[in-house]
GUTI-82068 format. One record per residue (C-alpha): residue in one letter; x, y, z. Coordinates in steps of 0.001 Angstrom, whole numbers, plus 500000, padded with zeros to 6 digits. Layout:
<pases>
AXYZ
...
</pases>
This chain:
<pases>
M110755373112487825
T114319371881488822
T114623368572490830
Q116201367937494266
T119017366507492643
S120834369344491006
N123295371527492046
R121458374634492184
Y118172376123491174
S117617377231487335
E117686380808486581
A114034380938486366
D113518379571489951
L116251382457491074
N114470385218489467
E111208384113491239
F113069383927494822
K114283387242493735
A110905388675493009
H109454387355496537
I112370388554498625
E112367392014496886
K108546392381497780
K109650391149501531
K112358393708501479
E109786396625500460
K107725395691503085
T110191395346505672
E111778398751504625
R108160400386504993
Q107550398893508451
L111056399951509611
A110628403344508506
S107098403338510697
L108638401930513645
E111244404821513447
E108988407256513082
Q106791406123516100
L109968406062518032
A110844409586517350
H107446410499518220
T107533408947521531
A110893410236522075
E109322413669521806
S106531413211523905
K108857411677526362
D110782415038526379
S107649417112527042
E106764417704530635
G104546414817532356
D104571412807535468
W106606410081536743
M103807407446535291
D104041408761531965
D107884408624531524
S107811405004532504
S105371404142530373
N107168406332527505
N110131404329528575
A108613400949528102
D107308402109524649
I110737403328523653
E112309400136524803
M109557397808522557
L109859399964519769
E113712399940519502
V113380395713520070
M111151395723517172
A113052398231514761
N116223396356515514
R114644393099514603
Q113706394792511455
R116786395858510615
K118346392333511095
H115533390904508956
L116307393712506302
I120112392505506364
D119195388903506072
L116897389581503194
Q119868391681501534
N122384388780502037
A119587386429500666
L119737388688497390
Q123181388434497512
R123403384661497409
I120744384620494300
H123416386945492614
N126330384397493717
K123895381448492338
S124273380000495614
Y120765380707497197
G118692377724498319
I121641375442498753
C121980374234502504
V125171375361503964
I125181372072506162
S124483369236503600
G125154371129500507
E121601369763499014
L118889372264497919
I116427373477500201
D112846372627499795
K111450375480497433
R108409375688499746
R110632376433502663
L112210378948500654
M108923380676499854
A107947380234503693
V111265381488504957
P113359383452501967
T116125384083504501
T116942380490505457
T120292378804504786
K119682375443506086
S117135372714504986
L114677371536507430
A116269368057507559
A119723369709508451
K118301372012510941
M116746369306512868
D119434367179513033
N121597370012513827
G119702370990516870
R118795367384518098
T122209365796517685
P124624367320520135
I128339366585519305
K129456363990522343
K132644363911523619
A134233360613524565
Y134400360952528461
K137799359663529426
P138542359367533221
E142286360647534211
P144557358019535521
R144701358419539363
L148194358477540800
K148845356825544023
A149699358896547018
S153025358513548630
G152426360497551712
P149932360226554365
K146307360908553939
I144519363816554949
I140832363755556052
S139110367150557133
K135715367372558759
V133759370710558734
I132313371449561938
R129187374004562211
K129053376285565137
P125398376383566453
V123580379570565531
V122765381426568738
K119451383259568488
P119308386412570690
T116996386526573487
V114775389502574261
P114791390437577711
K111472390447579758
N111342394346580220
W112263395400576561
E110142398049576421
E111512399600579601
E115381398921578396
E114322400665574773
E113325403649576466
D116439403949578867
L118631403757575547
D116548406456574022
L117219408590576738
E120887407559576953
M121271408665573300
D119574411810573787
Q122128412617576718
D125194411329574613
L124088413806571664
G123439416550574159
I119753417062573727
D118268418627576765
T114823419523575975
A111949418017573886
L111306419791570325
D108482421429569749
L107367420270565977
D104533422924566124
S107194425587565829
F108548424530562666
S107087425312559090
E106106422436556722
E109266423239554611
D111257422783557855
L109561419332558381
N110193418207554849
</pases>
């Protein structure tokens, strides 16, 4: 076993990590293939005739499967990058602190590149920028003072005989459009009305 004071993990440890990552990689590849198969099947069923409820359900299924497949693809790339770090003998070295990442953390999250302490410090301590106010220049000219005046909102009033006025407006519109007679809706077929 390698102690935390060395610069990198031993060959035996790296081989153990490599075997663990390769198992995870195989599992991820199987899950990705399954998701892509489900995605193809759902896309085929979308093309078949169905009502709009089926279409919206299929669209939601396709979106969910695409998100899951993209996550698996990203995880697969992260696992391949971890294997590359093993090959380069830099696996398990924190990119922030340069110290070895705890072996238990690497077994739990084999794609990690940060030790737990570095991750916690990185997330909690934002870089603070010192605030220095700019010096104020004295104005040599006159001071301009402005004031915003809001106009009162006028609420529309409803006339007492609003129903009669509305009917008069309808009649005037009919006359303006040149409509002389009332339409008999019974003379039209259902297709004409739709």
